[in-house]
C-alpha positions as CSV (number, residue, x, y, z in Angstrom):
1,E,25.1,52.9,68.5
2,V,23.4,54.5,71.2
3,T,20.1,53.5,72.6
4,S,18.1,56.1,75.1
5,W,15.2,56.9,76.5
6,G,13.7,58.9,79.7
7,L,10.6,59.7,81.5
8,T,9.7,63.0,83.2
9,Y,6.8,63.0,85.5
10,T,5.3,66.4,87.1
11,V,4.6,65.5,90.5
12,T,2.8,69.3,91.1
13,D,3.1,72.6,89.3
14,D,6.2,73.2,91.1
15,I,8.2,69.8,91.3
16,S,9.2,67.4,88.7
17,V,11.5,64.5,88.3
18,S,13.0,63.1,85.3
19,Y,15.0,59.6,84.9
20,G,17.1,58.7,81.7
21,V,19.3,55.7,80.5
22,D,21.7,55.7,77.8
23,T,23.5,52.6,76.7
24,I,26.3,53.4,74.2
25,E,27.3,50.2,71.8
26,N,30.8,50.2,70.3
27,N,32.2,47.4,67.9
28,T,36.1,48.2,69.2
29,D,35.2,47.9,73.0
30,T,35.0,44.8,75.2
31,A,31.9,46.2,77.3
32,D,28.8,48.7,76.5
33,V,29.1,51.9,78.5
34,E,26.0,52.5,80.5
35,V,24.8,56.0,81.7
36,D,22.0,56.6,83.9
37,G,20.9,60.1,85.8
38,I,17.8,61.3,87.8
39,T,17.3,65.0,88.1
40,A,14.7,66.7,90.6
41,S,13.6,70.4,90.5
42,Y,11.4,72.5,92.5
43,T,10.4,75.9,91.1
44,S,8.6,79.1,92.7
45,G,7.7,82.3,91.4
46,G,11.4,83.4,89.9
47,M,13.6,81.0,91.9
48,T,14.2,77.4,90.5
49,V,16.4,74.7,92.6
50,S,17.5,71.4,90.9
51,A,19.6,68.4,92.1
52,K,21.0,65.9,89.3
53,S,23.0,62.7,89.8
54,V,24.4,61.0,87.1
55,S,26.6,57.6,86.7
56,A,28.7,55.8,84.3
57,D,29.6,52.1,84.4
58,N,32.3,50.9,81.9
59,F,33.2,54.7,81.1
60,D,36.0,53.6,78.7
61,G,34.2,50.7,77.2
62,S,36.4,48.3,79.2
63,S,35.0,46.0,82.1
64,T,38.5,45.1,83.3
65,A,38.7,47.5,86.3
66,A,36.0,49.2,88.8
67,N,37.7,52.6,88.1
68,N,36.2,53.0,84.8
69,D,33.1,53.6,86.5
70,R,32.1,57.5,87.0
71,S,29.7,59.5,89.0
72,M,28.4,63.1,89.4
73,F,26.0,65.3,91.5
74,K,25.2,68.6,90.7
75,L,23.0,71.2,92.9
76,A,21.7,74.3,91.4
77,A,19.8,77.2,91.9
78,S,18.6,80.2,89.9
79,F,16.7,83.2,90.1
80,A,14.8,85.6,88.1
81,F,14.1,89.4,89.1
């Protein structure tokens, strides 16, 4: 069973911020997998720059060790001509 929610806010015509959370329940695992992330983007003309940070707790469904947590950061730029 997966429970998800997300929220996006447009700060200006050029800047937006998003936040989301997912909880994954599996009857065979001892702990729920919890994933949350935040994204921010800036657009100007044909250029977009975005940053994303995502973290996952209990990634393998076990709460026995801290090494089951994962995190990721991404920076991207795109150009349209």
